[in-house]
C-alpha positions in Angstrom: -8.9 4.9 -26.5 -10.4 7.9 -27.6 -8.3 11.2 -28.5 -10.5 13.3 -25.6 -9.0 11.1 -22.9 -5.7 10.9 -24.2 -5.3 14.8 -24.0 -6.8 14.6 -20.5 -4.7 12.1 -19.2 -1.8 14.0 -20.8 -3.1 17.6 -19.8 -3.8 16.7 -16.5 -1.2 13.9 -15.1 1.2 14.5 -17.7 1.4 10.7 -18.7 0.6 8.8 -21.4 -2.0 5.7 -22.2 0.7 3.8 -22.4 2.5 4.6 -19.1 -1.1 3.4 -17.6 -1.3 0.1 -19.6 2.5 -0.9 -18.4 2.0 -0.1 -14.8 -1.3 -2.0 -14.9 0.3 -4.6 -16.8 -2.3 -4.5 -19.6 -1.6 -5.3 -23.1 -4.8 -3.8 -24.8 -7.3 -0.6 -24.0 -9.9 -2.9 -23.0 -8.4 -3.4 -19.3 -8.7 0.5 -18.9 -12.5 0.4 -19.5 -13.2 -3.1 -17.7 -11.2 -3.0 -14.1 -12.7 -1.3 -11.1 -9.7 0.7 -10.6 -6.4 1.8 -12.5 -3.5 2.4 -11.1 -2.1 5.8 -12.3 1.7 6.9 -12.1 2.0 10.4 -10.7 4.6 12.3 -12.1 4.4 15.3 -10.0 4.3 14.5 -6.3 2.7 18.2 -5.8 -0.6 16.4 -6.8 -0.4 14.3 -3.4 0.0 17.5 -1.1 -2.7 17.5 1.5 -4.1 14.1 0.6 -4.0 11.0 2.4 -2.9 7.8 0.5 -3.6 4.1 1.6 -1.2 1.2 1.2 -3.5 -1.7 -0.4 -2.7 -5.2 -2.3 -3.5 -4.5 -5.8 -4.4 -7.8 -7.1 -4.2 -7.3 -10.9 -1.2 -5.4 -10.5 0.1 -7.8 -8.2 2.1 -5.4 -5.6 1.5 -2.9 -3.0 0.5 0.7 -4.0 -0.4 3.9 -2.2 -3.9 5.0 -3.2 -5.5 8.1 -3.4 -9.4 8.1 -3.4 -10.6 10.9 -4.7 -13.8 11.0 -3.0 -11.5 11.3 0.3 -12.4 7.9 2.4 -12.2 4.4 0.7 -15.0 2.3 0.3 -15.5 -0.1 2.6 -15.7 -3.2 0.1 -12.0 -2.3 -0.5 -11.1 -1.7 3.1 -12.3 -5.0 3.9 -9.9 -6.7 1.1 -7.5 -4.6 2.2 -7.6 -5.6 5.6 -8.0 -9.2 4.5 -5.2 -9.5 2.4 -2.7 -7.9 5.0 -4.2 -10.0 7.6 -3.2 -13.0 5.1 0.1 -11.6 4.6 0.7 -11.6 8.3 -0.2 -15.2 8.9 1.8 -16.1 5.9 5.1 -14.4 7.4 4.4 -16.2 10.9 3.8 -19.8 9.1 7.2 -19.0 7.1 8.6 -18.1 10.3 7.6 -21.1 12.2 8.7 -23.5 9.1 12.1 -22.1 9.5 12.4 -22.5 13.2 10.9 -26.0 13.6 12.6 -27.5 10.1 9.0 -28.6 8.9 7.0 -28.4 5.9 4.2 -25.5 5.7 0.9 -27.5 6.7 3.0 -28.9 10.0 3.8 -25.1 10.6 0.0 -24.2 10.2 -1.1 -27.3 12.3 0.6 -26.3 15.4 -0.4 -22.4 15.1 -4.1 -23.3 14.8 -3.9 -25.5 17.7 -2.1 -22.6 19.7 -4.7 -20.2 18.6 -2.3 -18.4 16.3 0.4 -17.8 19.4 3.5 -18.5 17.6 5.5 -19.0 20.8 2.7 -21.8 22.2 3.0 -23.5 18.6 6.8 -23.5 18.9 6.5 -25.0 22.4 3.6 -27.8 21.7 6.2 -28.7 18.8 8.8 -29.2 21.1 6.8 -31.0 23.6 5.7 -33.6 20.6 9.4 -34.3 19.8 10.2 -35.0 23.1 7.2 -37.4 23.3 8.6 -39.3 19.9 11.9 -39.4 21.5 10.8 -40.9 24.8 8.6 -43.4 22.7 11.2 -44.4 20.5 13.6 -45.0 23.5 10.8 -46.9 25.7 
């Protein structure tokens, strides 16, 4: 990185380039220029006063982060990705819960969730009904 950029980071954010690389899981400076956005650690929380932060999943850093948009509001693309990943995480939690409750694999839990239009109670009821049917068929 050029020295001017290092001085700006040091003076404005009170951090070093190595701090940014560490937080963003980067080995080289190339990643700083090639990414759509960077996570920047804030050492002075006063910088965030009267600001709105959005919680988003950063796919490069593989963690949820608080995002401050300098323009004030997030762009449509990032919000859409955030909403989609939140929806996928929510669905994953429901599938995991069903899998544990029903003592089945992921595919079976996903199947019952899909035939119940995403309703876990109906999915569990359908599963229980199928188990009863299997037991009756076995003893008939």
